[in-house]
Structure formats: C-alpha cells, structure tokens
C-alpha positions as CSV (number, residue, x, y, z in Angstrom):
1,M,158.4,149.9,164.5
2,K,156.0,152.7,165.3
3,T,156.5,155.8,163.2
4,S,157.1,159.0,165.3
5,I,154.6,161.8,165.0
6,P,157.1,164.3,163.6
7,S,157.9,161.8,160.9
8,L,154.2,161.2,160.2
9,V,153.6,164.9,159.7
10,R,156.6,165.2,157.3
11,A,155.3,162.2,155.4
12,A,151.8,163.7,155.3
13,A,153.1,167.1,154.1
14,R,155.2,165.5,151.4
15,N,152.3,163.3,150.3
16,N,150.0,166.3,150.1
17,A,152.5,168.3,148.1
18,E,152.8,165.5,145.6
19,W,149.0,165.5,145.2
20,C,149.1,169.3,144.7
21,A,151.8,168.9,142.1
22,A,149.7,166.2,140.3
23,M,146.7,168.5,140.2
24,S,148.8,171.4,138.9
25,R,150.3,169.2,136.2
26,S,146.8,168.2,135.1
27,H,146.2,171.9,134.5
28,G,149.5,172.5,132.7
29,V,151.1,174.3,135.6
30,A,154.7,173.4,136.3
31,S,156.0,173.1,139.8
32,E,159.2,172.1,141.7
33,F,160.2,170.4,144.9
34,G,162.9,172.0,146.9
35,E,164.5,171.0,150.2
36,Q,162.2,173.2,152.3
37,A,159.0,173.4,150.1
38,W,157.1,172.5,147.0
39,A,156.1,175.6,145.0
40,A,154.5,176.6,141.7
41,P,155.6,179.9,140.1
42,A,152.2,180.3,138.3
43,R,148.7,180.3,139.9
44,T,147.6,176.8,140.8
45,P,144.1,175.3,140.3
46,L,141.2,176.5,142.5
47,Y,141.4,175.3,146.1
48,Y,145.1,174.3,145.7
49,P,148.0,176.1,147.3
50,D,150.9,177.7,145.4
51,S,153.4,176.2,148.0
52,V,153.5,173.5,150.6
53,T,156.2,173.5,153.2
54,L,158.0,170.1,153.7
55,I,160.1,170.8,156.8
56,P,159.6,172.8,160.0
57,G,161.2,176.3,160.0
58,A,161.1,177.0,156.3
59,D,162.5,180.4,155.3
60,P,159.5,182.6,154.6
61,A,161.3,185.0,152.3
62,A,162.7,182.2,150.2
63,L,159.3,180.5,150.0
64,V,157.4,183.6,149.0
65,S,160.0,184.4,146.3
66,R,159.1,181.1,144.5
67,I,155.4,182.0,144.0
68,D,153.5,184.7,142.2
69,T,152.0,187.2,144.6
70,A,151.2,189.8,141.9
71,V,148.2,187.8,140.7
72,P,145.3,187.6,143.2
73,G,144.8,184.3,145.0
74,A,148.3,183.2,146.1
75,S,148.2,180.8,149.1
76,V,150.6,178.8,151.2
77,K,150.1,175.6,153.1
78,D,152.2,176.0,156.2
79,S,152.5,172.3,157.1
80,F,153.8,172.9,160.6
81,A,152.0,176.1,161.5
82,D,155.2,177.7,162.3
83,L,155.6,180.6,159.8
84,D,154.7,184.2,160.0
85,L,153.9,185.5,156.5
86,T,152.1,188.7,157.6
87,E,155.0,190.9,156.5
88,A,154.8,189.4,153.0
89,G,151.1,190.4,152.8
90,F,149.5,187.2,153.8
91,Q,146.7,186.5,156.4
92,V,145.6,183.2,157.9
93,L,142.7,181.6,156.1
94,F,142.2,178.7,158.5
95,D,144.0,176.3,160.8
96,A,143.6,172.5,160.6
97,Q,145.1,169.3,161.8
98,W,147.0,166.6,160.0
99,V,145.3,163.2,160.8
100,H,146.6,159.7,160.8
101,R,145.1,156.2,160.9
102,P,147.3,153.1,161.3
103,A,147.3,150.6,158.4
104,N,146.3,147.7,160.7
105,K,143.3,149.4,162.3
106,A,140.1,147.5,161.7
107,V,137.8,148.6,158.9
108,G,134.0,148.0,159.1
109,P,131.6,147.3,156.3
110,S,130.7,150.4,154.2
111,G,127.4,149.4,152.7
112,L,128.5,150.9,149.3
113,S,130.0,149.2,146.3
114,W,133.0,151.1,145.0
115,D,135.5,151.3,142.2
116,V,138.4,153.5,141.0
117,A,137.4,155.9,138.2
118,G,139.3,154.5,135.2
119,D,138.1,156.6,132.2
120,T,137.0,160.1,131.4
121,D,133.3,159.3,131.7
122,A,133.7,157.8,135.1
123,L,135.9,160.7,136.2
124,R,133.3,163.2,135.0
125,D,130.5,161.4,136.9
126,W,132.6,161.5,140.0
127,A,133.5,165.2,139.5
128,L,129.8,166.2,139.0
129,A,128.9,164.4,142.2
130,W,131.7,166.0,144.1
131,D,130.8,169.4,142.8
132,E,127.1,169.2,143.6
133,G,126.2,171.8,141.0
134,N,128.7,174.5,142.1
135,G,130.2,174.8,138.6
136,N,133.7,173.5,139.4
137,A,133.5,169.9,138.2
138,D,136.1,170.8,135.5
139,L,138.7,171.1,138.2
140,F,139.3,167.3,137.8
141,R,140.7,166.8,134.3
142,P,141.3,163.6,132.3
143,E,145.1,164.0,132.7
144,L,144.7,162.9,136.3
145,L,143.9,159.4,135.0
146,D,147.5,159.1,133.7
147,D,149.0,159.7,137.1
148,P,149.9,156.3,138.6
149,A,150.0,157.5,142.2
150,D,146.5,159.0,142.4
151,F,143.2,157.0,142.6
152,V,139.8,158.6,142.3
153,L,137.5,156.5,144.5
154,A,133.8,156.3,143.7
155,G,131.1,154.9,146.0
156,H,128.0,153.9,144.2
157,S,124.3,153.6,145.0
158,A,122.4,150.4,144.1
159,D,121.5,151.9,140.7
160,G,125.1,152.8,139.9
161,R,125.1,156.5,140.7
162,V,128.1,158.1,142.3
163,I,127.0,159.1,145.7
164,A,130.3,159.4,147.6
165,G,133.9,159.7,146.9
166,A,137.5,160.7,147.7
167,V,141.0,160.8,146.2
168,A,143.7,158.5,147.4
169,S,147.3,159.6,146.7
170,R,149.9,156.9,147.3
171,S,153.5,157.7,148.3
172,D,156.3,155.6,149.7
173,Q,155.3,155.8,153.3
174,V,151.6,156.7,153.4
175,V,148.4,157.1,151.4
176,G,146.8,160.5,151.6
177,I,143.1,161.1,151.4
178,S,141.5,164.3,150.1
179,N,138.2,165.5,148.6
180,V,136.1,163.2,150.8
181,F,132.3,163.7,150.1
182,A,128.9,162.0,150.3
183,L,125.7,163.4,148.8
184,D,123.8,162.2,151.8
185,G,125.2,161.8,155.3
186,G,128.4,163.7,154.8
187,P,131.7,162.3,155.9
188,D,130.1,159.8,158.2
189,T,128.7,158.1,155.1
190,A,131.8,158.6,153.0
191,W,134.6,157.5,155.4
192,P,133.5,153.8,155.8
193,F,133.6,153.2,152.1
194,V,136.8,155.2,151.6
195,L,138.6,153.3,154.4
196,D,137.4,150.0,152.9
197,A,138.7,151.0,149.5
198,V,142.0,152.2,150.8
199,H,142.5,149.1,152.9
200,S,141.8,146.9,149.8
201,L,144.2,148.9,147.6
202,F,147.0,149.7,150.1
203,P,146.7,147.3,153.1
204,T,150.2,148.0,154.4
205,L,150.1,151.8,154.3
206,P,148.9,154.2,157.0
207,V,146.3,156.7,156.0
208,V,146.9,160.5,156.4
209,G,145.1,163.7,155.5
210,Y,144.1,167.0,157.0
211,E,140.8,168.2,158.4
212,H,139.3,171.0,160.4
213,G,136.0,171.8,162.1
214,D,133.2,169.3,161.8
215,D,135.2,167.3,159.3
216,L,138.0,166.8,161.8
217,A,135.5,165.5,164.3
218,A,134.1,163.1,161.8
219,A,137.6,161.8,160.9
220,V,138.3,161.1,164.6
221,R,135.0,159.2,164.9
222,H,136.3,156.9,162.1
223,G,139.6,156.1,163.8
224,F,141.9,158.9,162.9
225,E,144.0,160.8,165.4
226,P,145.2,164.4,165.1
227,V,149.0,164.5,164.8
228,G,150.0,168.1,164.2
229,P,148.7,171.5,163.2
230,L,148.9,173.2,159.8
231,R,147.9,176.6,158.6
232,I,146.6,178.0,155.3
233,W,147.8,181.5,154.4
234,T,146.3,183.6,151.7
235,H,147.7,186.7,150.1
236,V,145.6,189.8,150.8
237,G,146.5,191.4,147.5
238,Q,146.7,195.1,146.6
239,D,144.1,197.8,147.3
C-alpha cells in the first residue's frame, strides 16, 4: 500500500529528530521526545536545531519553553512550515522541502567503491573530507559509532581516499539521508553512490531527507520528489 504524503512527512520529521538526538547525545547533550516535538534544553551541536516539530500545529509557546533562548544560537526545525515564532524572537533562516524516494526505484551504478565507517580512524577521514578544511570536522565524534541506527557512508577513490559521503539514519518506516557531499562534482557525484549504498543496506525502506536550492534540484534529478515544506527558525538574540 502506498504511503500517504502526510504520513511520509511525519515519518521524515521523526527520523530527522532521531538523528538530531543522536548527534546531541554524541556531544553529551540530553534531549527528550514529546508528543508535539523533540527538544534539547541545552545548546545542540553546530548546524543542529534545538527542537524539531513532529506533528502539524505544534504549540509555539510550549515548544519555545523547552529550549534555551538565553544563549545565542537557538533554532527550531518547523517540520510542517506552519508556525509563527516571530513573537518569541525568532526569524526565518531558510525554507526547504522534505524529499522522498521509493524503496523500489531503480538505482544506477555509482562508479565509486563505498563502505560504512566502522572505527575512529575511518570516521575521522570521513569527517575531514566532509569538512573540506573549514575547522568543523570534530562535529562528528567517535560516540556516533556506538549508535546502531546511524551509518556513516564513505565513497572512495581508486587510491582509497574518501571523496564523497553521507549519513544514513534508519528508523522503523524510512531511512533518512543527511550530510551529502562530494569533493568533486557535488551532489550529482554523491547521490549515485549514496543511493547504491542505501539500497544495499536497507532495500525495503523508502529514502527521505530535506533539501533546498540547488541541492533540492540535484535530489530531484536523482529520483526524489518534494513532499512537503519545512522551515528553519533562528533566535535573533538580544541587542
């Protein structure tokens, strides 16, 4: 039976929140799932939100009360793009689209060998390639290797260097993809290997994620379809 689009968006939002929780845990930040949203009361790692809504129509006041807006950098992933957080001191950072690719959709050859990073050295090599010299490779900590739901996918050149990658996060209904990169060729180089790896690891699970701008166009070229809007809000802080 075909999964409805609203159900897909909810599954994608939950999957993404679980990945955000895993990243937070790896940095020693506790978080909690509620009926309406996942939230962390302390600041989450760089690039990761302090809260992700799980259902449409979440209560903005209740959501904001669960995160720390006193420390600069608070952010909310509004999974259904249906909140107004301006009165709480937030502004829109960007809009994006959840994307979906069916499990049974054909996957072409990638031209790259790949594996799952299984030790600290492999994870470090992957993180350095992902970071491309920006100084944020330490975002991906060894504790991630202990999480059974998350898989760091590394695409290799002929001489064994990591030249492309992504993270696959498995949940009951879907596998979510994030942190897609390639050192040359961008997402059009990365997606074929990522989809090959995901199909090999999780052949019965549909693939979800979120993208915007040129990265959204690239995902569509590789068989994804947009299934619903989301919005990232960031707290403007105090003057």
